[in-house]
C-alpha positions in Angstrom: -52.3 -95.4 38.3 -53.5 -92.2 39.6 -51.9 -88.8 41.6 -52.2 -88.0 45.0 -53.1 -84.7 45.7 -50.7 -82.9 45.8 -51.4 -80.4 48.3 -53.5 -82.3 50.7 -54.8 -79.7 53.5 -57.1 -78.7 51.0 -58.4 -81.9 49.9 -62.4 -82.6 51.1 -63.4 -85.2 52.1 -66.0 -88.5 49.9 -68.9 -87.7 51.5 -68.8 -84.0 51.0 -67.4 -85.0 47.1 -70.9 -86.9 45.9 -72.8 -84.1 47.6 -70.8 -81.4 45.2 -71.7 -83.4 42.3 -75.2 -84.9 43.9 -76.7 -81.1 43.9 -74.8 -79.0 41.4 -75.9 -78.8 37.9 -72.9 -78.1 35.4 -69.2 -79.6 34.7 -66.8 -79.1 32.1 -66.1 -82.8 30.4 -63.3 -83.2 29.1 -62.0 -86.0 26.4 -58.8 -86.6 24.1 -60.6 -84.9 21.3 -59.5 -84.1 17.6 -55.6 -84.3 16.7 -55.2 -85.2 20.8 -55.4 -81.9 21.4 -57.9 -81.9 24.7 -61.0 -81.2 24.5 -63.2 -79.7 27.1 -67.7 -79.2 26.8 -70.0 -77.9 29.2 -73.1 -80.2 30.8 -75.3 -81.1 32.6 -75.6 -84.4 34.7 -76.7 -86.7 37.3 -74.7 -88.5 39.4 -76.1 -91.8 41.3 -74.5 -92.7 43.9 -75.9 -96.3 44.2 -73.5 -97.2 41.0 -71.4 -94.9 41.2 -72.1 -93.2 38.1 -72.1 -90.2 35.9 -74.8 -89.7 33.4 -75.9 -87.2 31.2 -77.4 -87.1 27.8 -75.9 -85.9 23.9 -76.2 -86.3 20.2 -76.1 -89.7 18.8 -73.2 -87.5 16.5 -70.5 -85.1 17.1 -66.8 -84.3 19.3 -67.7 -85.1 22.4 -70.0 -88.9 21.5 -66.3 -89.0 18.4 -64.0 -88.8 21.6 -65.6 -90.8 23.8 -65.5 -94.0 20.8 -62.3 -93.8 20.1 -60.7 -93.7 23.8 -63.4 -94.2 27.0 -60.8 -92.2 28.7 -62.8 -89.8 30.5 -62.7 -86.4 32.8 -65.5 -84.6 34.2 -64.3 -81.5 36.7 -67.9 -80.3 39.1 -67.3 -76.6 41.4 -69.9 -75.2 43.6 -70.5 -70.9 43.5 -67.9 -70.6 46.3 -69.4 -68.8 49.6 -67.4 -66.3 51.5 -66.4 -65.4 54.9 -65.1 -62.2 56.4 -63.7 -60.3 53.3 -63.6 -60.3 48.7 -62.2 -63.5 49.1 -64.2 -67.0 47.7 -64.5 -70.6 49.2 -64.7 -72.9 46.3 -64.7 -76.4 47.1 -64.7 -78.6 43.7 -64.4 -81.9 42.9 -62.7 -84.3 40.0 -63.4 -87.3 38.0 -61.4 -90.0 36.7 -63.9 -92.3 35.0 -64.8 -94.1 31.4 -67.2 -93.4 29.6 -70.0 -95.8 27.9 -73.3 -95.7 25.6 -77.2 -96.9 26.9 -77.5 -99.4 25.2 -80.4 -101.3 27.0 -83.9 -98.6 26.8 -85.2 -99.6 29.3 -82.5 -98.7 31.5 -81.2 -95.1 29.2 -85.4 -94.4 30.0 -84.8 -95.3 33.7 -81.8 -93.5 34.2 -83.1 -90.4 31.2 -85.6 -89.7 33.7 -83.4 -89.3 36.7 -81.8 -87.3 34.3 -85.4 -84.5 33.9 -86.5 -84.6 37.3 -83.5 -83.3 38.0 -83.4 -80.5 35.4 -87.3 -80.8 34.1 -90.0 -78.2 36.9 -93.4 -80.5 36.6 -93.7 -84.2 35.4 -96.2 -83.2 32.5 -92.8 -81.3 30.7 -90.5 -84.6 32.2 -93.2 -87.7 30.1 -93.4 -85.5 27.3 -89.5 -84.6 27.1 -88.7 -88.1 27.8 -91.5 -89.5 24.7 -90.2 -87.3 22.6 -86.3 -86.8 22.1 -85.1 -90.3 23.4 -84.6 -91.2 20.5 -83.0 -88.8 19.5 -80.0 -88.6 22.1 -77.5 -91.7 23.8 -77.3 -91.3 27.9 -74.3 -91.9 28.2 -72.5 -93.7 31.9 -69.4 -92.5 33.4 -68.6 -95.6 35.8 -66.2 -93.5 38.6 -62.5 -94.9 38.7 -61.0 -91.7 40.8 -62.7 -89.1 42.5 -60.7 -86.2 44.5 -62.0 -83.2 45.9 -60.7 -79.8 47.0 -62.1 -76.6 48.5 -59.6 -74.0 47.0 -59.0 -69.9 49.2 -58.9 -68.1 46.1 -57.6 -64.8 47.1 
C-alpha cells in the first residue's frame, strides 16, 4: 500500500525516526483540502511512542478540521535543523508519517494528551495547568494513528 523508499542508502532506522519525532517541535500537516487541493499547515505536535501516535490540537472549526472530517488520511512531515560536517552543506534528517486523524472525544484522555502536549511547549507547570484549565473547552485534541513511517538523511549539496 505504501511505497518503498527509492533511495534506500539515505533511509534512517526506525529508532532514529522516533527520536526525531520526540525531539523536534514543528511539523507540516498535509490534508486533502478544499476542491481536492492539498493543504499543508505548520503545527506543533507530540509523539507518544507507547501508542505510536502523534497528537496536536486545533480550533473547533476551520480548514484543517473540515478537511480531516472529509478524509481522515493525513501526512505529517518533520525535519531537524541539520548539521554540517566538513563544508558549507547541511545534512538534514526528515521523517514522513502517514496515518489517520481522529478527534479525541473522551474528556479525560483529551486532558491527558493536552497536558503531555503542554509539557513539551510550556515553560512552567503553573502556566501549563492554567492553560489547560482555560483552553481545553476551546480546542480539539487530534490523534494521528501512524500507519506508515519513513525517515531519511539527505546531504544538501
